[in-house]
C-alpha positions as CSV (number, residue, x, y, z in Angstrom):
1,X,103.1,100.3,120.4
2,X,106.1,101.7,122.3
3,X,106.2,105.3,121.1
4,X,103.3,107.6,120.4
5,X,103.0,108.2,116.7
6,X,105.0,105.2,115.5
7,X,104.8,101.5,114.9
8,X,107.3,98.7,115.0
9,X,108.1,96.3,112.1
10,X,105.6,93.7,113.3
11,X,102.9,96.3,113.7
12,X,103.5,97.6,110.2
13,X,103.5,94.1,108.7
14,X,100.2,93.2,110.4
15,X,98.5,96.5,109.4
16,X,99.6,96.2,105.7
17,X,99.0,92.4,105.6
18,X,102.6,91.7,104.6
19,X,105.6,89.9,106.2
20,X,108.3,91.7,108.2
21,X,110.7,90.9,105.4
22,X,108.4,92.8,103.0
23,X,108.5,95.8,105.4
24,X,112.2,95.8,105.1
25,X,111.9,95.7,101.3
26,X,109.7,98.8,101.5
27,X,112.4,100.5,103.4
28,X,115.1,99.4,100.9
29,X,113.0,100.8,98.1
30,X,112.5,104.1,99.8
31,X,108.7,103.6,100.2
32,X,108.9,103.6,104.0
33,X,111.3,105.6,106.2
34,X,112.5,104.7,109.6
35,X,111.5,107.2,112.3
36,X,113.5,106.4,115.4
37,X,113.9,103.2,117.4
38,X,117.2,101.3,117.2
39,X,118.9,99.6,114.2
40,X,117.5,96.3,115.4
41,X,114.0,97.6,116.4
42,X,113.2,100.5,114.0
43,X,110.0,102.5,114.4
44,X,107.9,103.9,111.5
45,X,105.6,106.9,111.4
46,X,101.9,106.1,111.7
47,X,101.0,108.7,109.0
48,X,103.3,107.2,106.5
49,X,102.0,103.7,107.3
50,X,98.5,105.0,106.9
51,X,99.3,106.5,103.5
52,X,100.8,103.2,102.3
53,X,97.7,101.4,103.5
54,X,95.4,103.9,101.7
55,X,97.4,103.5,98.5
56,X,97.2,99.7,98.7
57,X,93.4,100.1,98.8
58,X,93.2,102.8,96.2
59,X,92.0,105.5,98.6
60,X,93.6,109.0,99.0
61,X,95.5,109.4,102.3
62,X,93.8,111.5,105.0
């Protein structure tokens, strides 16, 4: 993790159990928002990733 409070694409993919391409699809669909980084190496907010993970497992986000 490079920045406090954010994950890179590979981190998000590992956490959600999906591929990096699927992470990009989440961004395209508006389900995940980039929060900094660079165009080539975007960063994503930990809370938003946690909410997506909770939704995938049918739990309310903390």
